[in-house]
C-alpha positions in Angstrom: -2.0 -6.3 -27.5 -1.6 -7.0 -24.2 1.7 -4.7 -23.1 4.9 -6.4 -21.8 7.8 -5.0 -20.1 10.0 -3.8 -23.3 6.7 -1.7 -24.4 6.0 0.0 -20.6 9.6 1.1 -21.4 9.4 2.4 -24.5 6.2 4.4 -23.6 6.4 8.0 -22.5 5.0 6.9 -19.7 7.9 5.5 -18.5 9.8 8.5 -18.5 6.5 10.3 -16.4 7.3 7.4 -14.1 11.4 7.8 -13.6 11.1 11.7 -12.7 7.7 11.3 -10.2 9.4 7.7 -8.7 12.6 10.8 -7.7 9.3 11.6 -4.6 10.6 8.6 -3.0 12.8 10.4 -0.4 16.1 9.4 0.1 16.2 7.1 -3.5 16.5 9.8 -6.2 19.3 8.9 -6.9 19.5 5.0 -6.4 18.5 3.1 -9.2 15.3 0.7 -9.1 15.3 -2.7 -9.8 11.9 -4.8 -10.3 11.3 -8.5 -11.1 8.2 -7.4 -12.5 5.6 -4.5 -13.5 2.5 -4.0 -13.1 1.1 -5.0 -16.5 3.5 -8.0 -16.3 0.2 -9.5 -13.3 -2.7 -11.6 -15.2 -6.4 -10.0 -14.2 -7.2 -10.7 -11.0 -10.4 -13.1 -11.5 -11.6 -11.9 -7.7 -11.3 -15.4 -6.2 -12.3 -15.8 -2.5 -8.5 -15.9 -1.4 -8.5 -12.7 -2.8 -11.8 -11.7 -1.4 -10.2 -12.2 1.6 -7.1 -10.0 1.5 -8.9 -7.1 0.3 -11.8 -7.9 3.6 -8.3 -7.7 5.8 -7.3 -4.4 4.3 -10.6 -3.2 4.9 -11.0 -4.8 8.5 -7.4 -3.0 9.1 -8.6 0.2 7.5 -11.9 0.4 9.8 -10.4 1.6 12.8 -13.8 1.9 14.9 -15.8 -1.2 13.7 -18.3 0.2 12.4 -18.4 -1.7 9.2 -17.5 1.1 6.6 -14.9 3.8 6.0 -14.7 7.1 6.6 -12.3 9.7 6.4 -11.7 9.8 10.0 -10.9 6.2 9.9 -8.0 7.6 8.0 -7.5 10.1 10.6 -7.1 7.4 13.1 -4.0 5.5 11.9 -2.4 8.6 11.1 -3.4 8.8 15.3 -1.9 5.5 16.2 0.6 6.2 14.2 1.9 9.7 16.0 1.1 7.9 19.4 3.3 4.6 18.5 6.1 6.3 17.5 5.9 9.4 20.3 6.0 12.3 17.5 6.3 15.9 18.0 2.9 18.1 16.4 5.2 19.3 13.4 5.8 15.5 12.2 1.9 14.1 13.4 1.2 17.2 10.4 3.3 15.3 8.4 1.2 12.2 8.7 -2.3 13.0 9.3 -1.7 15.5 5.5 -0.4 12.1 4.1 -3.6 9.4 5.7 -5.5 11.6 4.2 -3.8 12.4 1.3 -3.9 8.4 0.4 -8.1 8.6 1.2 -8.9 11.5 -0.8 -7.1 9.9 -4.0 -8.7 6.5 -3.2 -12.4 8.0 -2.8 -11.8 10.5 -5.7 -11.0 7.9 -7.9 -15.0 6.5 -7.5 -16.7 9.7 -6.6 -16.6 13.0 -5.9 -17.8 13.2 -2.3 -14.2 12.8 -0.7 -16.6 12.5 2.6 -18.9 9.5 1.8 -19.0 6.7 3.5 -17.4 2.9 2.1 -19.3 -0.5 2.9 -17.2 -3.4 3.0 -18.7 -4.8 -0.3 -18.3 -2.3 -2.1 -14.5 -1.9 -1.3 -14.1 -5.8 -2.5 -16.3 -4.6 -5.8 -14.3 -1.1 -6.2 -11.3 -3.0 -5.5 -11.4 -6.0 -7.8 -12.7 -3.2 -11.1 -9.5 -0.7 -10.2 -6.7 -3.4 -9.8 -7.3 -4.7 -13.3 -8.3 -1.4 -14.9 -4.5 -0.5 -17.4 -5.0 2.9 -15.7 -4.3 2.2 -12.1 -1.8 -0.7 -12.6 0.7 2.5 -14.8 0.3 4.7 -11.5 0.4 1.7 -9.3 4.5 2.2 -9.3 5.2 5.9 -9.4 1.7 7.1 -7.8 0.4 4.3 -5.0 3.4 2.3 -4.0 5.2 5.3 -3.7 2.6 7.5 -2.0 2.1 4.2 0.8 5.7 3.3 0.6 6.4 7.7 1.7 3.7 7.1 4.6 5.1 4.3 6.2 8.5 5.9 6.0 7.6 8.0 8.6 11.4 9.7 9.3 12.1 9.8 5.5 15.2 8.3 4.7 14.0 6.0 2.6 13.8 3.0 3.7 11.1 1.0 6.4 12.7 0.3 9.9 11.8 -2.8 12.1 10.1 0.0 14.7 8.4 2.2 11.6 7.0 -1.3 9.5 6.1 -2.0 13.7 4.0 1.9 14.1 2.5 0.7 10.4 0.6 -2.6 12.3 0.1 -1.0 15.4 -2.1 2.3 13.0 -4.2 -0.2 11.2 -4.9 -2.4 14.2 -3.4 -5.2 12.8 -1.1 -7.6 15.9 1.9 -5.8 16.2 3.6 -9.6 17.0 3.4 -9.9 13.9 4.8 -7.3 12.2 8.0 -8.9 12.9 7.7 -11.5 11.1 6.2 -10.1 8.4 8.9 -7.4 7.9 11.4 -10.4 7.9 9.2 -12.2 5.0 9.5 -8.5 3.5 13.4 -7.8 4.1 14.6 -10.1 1.3 17.9 -9.7 1.1 18.2 -9.5 4.8 19.7 -5.4 5.1 17.8 -4.9 8.7 15.6 -2.6 7.1 12.8 -2.9 3.5 14.2 -0.8 0.8 12.0 0.7 -2.0 11.7 -2.4 -4.1 10.7 -4.8 -1.2 8.3 -3.2 -0.3 7.0 -2.5 -4.1 7.5 -6.4 -4.6 5.3 -7.2 -1.5 2.7 -4.5 -2.5 1.7 -6.0 -5.7 2.3 -9.6 -4.7 -0.9 -8.9 -1.9 -3.3 -7.3 -4.4 -2.3 -8.4 -8.1 -1.3 -12.3 -7.5 -4.6 -15.0 -6.2 -1.9 -17.8 -4.9 -3.3 -18.9 -1.0 0.2 -19.9 -0.6 2.4 -16.7 -1.5 4.6 -15.4 0.9 3.1 -11.9 1.4 0.0 -12.9 2.7 0.1 -11.0 5.4 1.1 -7.9 4.1 -2.0 -6.2 6.1 -1.7 -8.7 9.1 -3.1 -12.0 9.4 -6.0 -12.6 6.8 -9.6 -12.4 8.7 -11.7 -15.7 8.4 -13.5 -16.9 5.7 
């Protein structure tokens, strides 16, 4: 039986989700409203457009363009964030731990060796398998998106500013001048910042949809060439 939003909300998982979601700094006492939950999206088929999006993400994370992603690449994204925002040593340490935590969690879901390299074809293949797993979709909001949001919300105020978003693009080697355009798309209510709900919607639409005209196609910057 396919889980619907109503079934989801009646599971023990939802109660745990409600507690874990408080990990989003600054939003613990604010109710969250999502248009769709991860399990409401149909299975990803792995279309050429979707694979292009995954390749774009891979290209952004492969900081030295050597054709593979390693722990050192995630260290590089942290260092570039620190450089862009002129952060102090204490802030830099927090950013580094967050970025390495994302890397280690992702790799450990695939293998035991967190020092391993990941090539592009493997990244695409494993990503396709992962996004269609019910366990992944159950953890997407309370764990994965929460961590990703916190990593971008450098000052911890529960919202992503224009400068923080630009820093994120700089950290993954996406054109900084494209950040403003993407920020404006994600800031759907034009409040001047990206909320958790807005970030989550963009993240899910990027990874769980295959529409070439989806407005969130540039979540990680301009798509790589076919």
